[in-house]
C-alpha positions, 0 to 999 in steps of 0.5 A, spaced: 299 479 295 305 479 300 310 485 300 317 484 297 322 483 301 327 489 302 332 485 305 333 478 302 334 472 307 341 471 306 343 477 308 338 477 314 341 470 316 348 472 315 347 478 320 344 473 325 350 469 325 354 475 326 350 476 332 351 469 335 358 469 333 359 475 337 355 474 343 353 467 343 346 464 341 343 467 346 344 474 344 340 473 338 334 477 338 329 480 333 330 487 336 338 486 335 337 483 328 332 489 326 338 494 328 343 490 324 338 489 318 334 495 318 328 491 319 323 491 324 322 486 329 315 484 327 317 483 320 322 478 322 317 475 327 313 474 320 319 471 317 321 466 322 316 466 327 320 464 333 327 466 336 328 458 335 326 458 328 331 464 326 337 461 330 336 454 326 335 458 320 342 461 321 345 455 323 343 451 317 345 457 313 352 457 316 352 449 314 350 451 307 356 456 306 360 451 309 358 446 304 359 451 298 366 453 301 368 445 301 366 444 294 370 450 292 376 448 296 376 441 293 375 443 286 381 448 287 386 443 290 389 437 286 388 430 288 394 428 291 397 428 299 399 435 298 392 437 295 389 434 301 393 438 306 392 445 301 384 443 301 384 443 309 389 449 309 384 453 305 378 451 309 382 453 316 382 460 313 374 460 314 376 460 322 379 467 321 383 469 327 383 466 335 377 470 337 373 468 331 375 461 332 373 461 339 366 464 337 365 459 332 365 454 338 359 457 341 355 455 335 358 448 335 354 447 341 348 449 338 349 444 332 351 438 337 344 439 341 340 439 335 339 433 331 338 436 324 344 440 325 348 434 327 346 430 321 348 436 317 355 435 321 355 428 319 354 429 312 359 434 311 364 430 315 362 424 310 363 429 304 370 432 306 372 425 308 370 422 301 374 428 298 380 427 302 380 419 301 381 421 293 387 424 295 390 417 297 388 412 292 388 405 295 388 408 302 381 407 304 379 411 310 385 416 310 381 422 309 377 421 315 383 420 319 386 426 316 380 430 317 380 428 325 388 430 325 386 437 322 380 438 327 386 437 332 391 441 329 385 447 329 384 446 337 392 446 338 393 452 334 388 455 339 392 454 345 398 455 342 397 461 337 403 461 334 403 464 327 397 464 322 392 458 322 394 457 315 401 456 317 400 452 323 395 447 319 400 446 313 406 445 318 402 440 322 398 436 317 405 436 312 408 433 318 402 428 319 402 426 311 409 425 311 411 422 317 405 418 319 402 416 313 409 416 309 406 420 303 411 425 301 
């Protein structure tokens, strides 16, 4: 009969992500994760088998979390152009500050290299675009365009770093929705 887990996988995977975000994907080792969780490296090997499987499980966990956060933001925002901007502002908070945003780009590289994780990214983009499309009735495809504009705004913010990310995104997307799309 297997022993009960003293530390749930969700906590282990959150700690694995924290290690990867702080030092890049190569910094994740069973020993480093064991130090953060209080579990032995051998226990972690029994759970995840290989470092690659552990890394992928952590990244899948991150996608699961992003899916939940996207659904929560979608429920909290009205189905209007202003609501679409607010939804993306809420999602921008996930990135935190500049260091956190930059560290996340290291993980994105791993997502782009793995076909299963790329598929998760495509599915999330399609879901986010559909949610945003509902904010612009009669303007099919606007959600994808706005999501692309949002990603660009995040990148510009990372270079400019003028104020909190939420304020920058709200201003940039508000301008886009109002001036370019004529929806304000």
